[in-house]
C-alpha positions, 0 to 999 in steps of 0.5 A, a space after each residue: 500500500 502506498 500513498 500517491 499525492 494528487 495535484 488537481 492542477 498537475 494531474 500528470 505528476 501523480 502518474 510518475 509513481 504509478 508509471 514506476 509501479 506499472 513498469 516494475 510489474 511488466 517483468 514481475 514473477 506474477 506476470 511471467 507466471 500468467 504468461 506461462 499459464 496462458 501459453 500452455 494450451 488446454 487439452 480440449 481443442 474447443 476450449 483452445 479455440 475459445 481461448 484464442 478468440 478471447 485473447 484476439 478480441 481482448 487485443 482488439 479492444 485494448 486502448 493505445 496504452 494497453 497495446 503499447 504495454 502488450 507490445 513492450 512485454 512481448 518485445 515486438 518492436 514494430 507493434 511498439 512503434 505503432 502503438 506509441 504513434 497511435 497514443 501520441 496522435 490521440 493525446 493533444 497535450 504536448 507535455 503529456 506527449 513528452 512524458 509518455 515518450 519518456 515513459 515508453 523509453 523507460 519501459 523498454 529499459 525495464 524489459 532489458 533494452 539497456 541502450 536507452 541513454 541516447 534516446 533519453 538525451 535526444 528527448 531532452 535536447 528536443 525539449 530543453 524546457 521540459 523537466 520530465 526527461 531529466 527524471 528518467 535520465 536521473 533514474 537511469 544514472 541511479 540504476 548504474 550507480 553513477 550518483 553524481 550524474 543522477 544528482 545533476 539530472 534531478 536538480 536540473 528537473 527541479 529547476 525546470 519544473 513550475 509545479 511545487 509538488 514536482 519540484 519537491 519530488 525532484 529534491 527528494 530524489 536528489 537528497 536520496 542520492 546524496 544519502 547514498 553517497 554518504 553526504 548526509 549533511 548536504 541531504 539534510 540541508 536540501 530537505 530543510 531548505 525545501 521545508 522552509 520554502 513550502 510551509 504553506 503547502 500541506 501536499 508538499 510537506 506530506 511528500 517531504 515528511 
């Protein structure tokens, strides 16, 4: 059970943690077990046919995001591209398009596509005023224990964002990096500074505490 803050003025912010949870589930043991069960045909041929028809019907009724998740989990590159293109064409909000592109690249990383840094850097270069690419670049550097580079990305994300809760999330991520590096005093100073500038926002203080 996890509390995820909701900001009515910046709905996409609450999806960052949800996105992380979704991507962690793509290759989870339970998902793999379900895939194994589905891939084992039952002895009854009629039942097999009905199951295949249900699977086909389910895929046809999937939304663009569902199709994208399915294509990524099944490692089907062309279907991934088609589903992403379809999703982006339906989403008119430029910020959400950028966030979705970053999430897509990260989901590919979650299934073993390790060479994603160039794609994330390209996304950042195309959108130099958007904070979201720096979230994923920072997370990638953190995965590879390049903490100094991860810290720079999270701070850059905080500087580019105009949303208090999002800025706080970046600051918290940066502070966690400092803690991993053993820089406890600097981490405490970062968090204390944020607390002092956010006393009027209960949502921000909730994230910090």
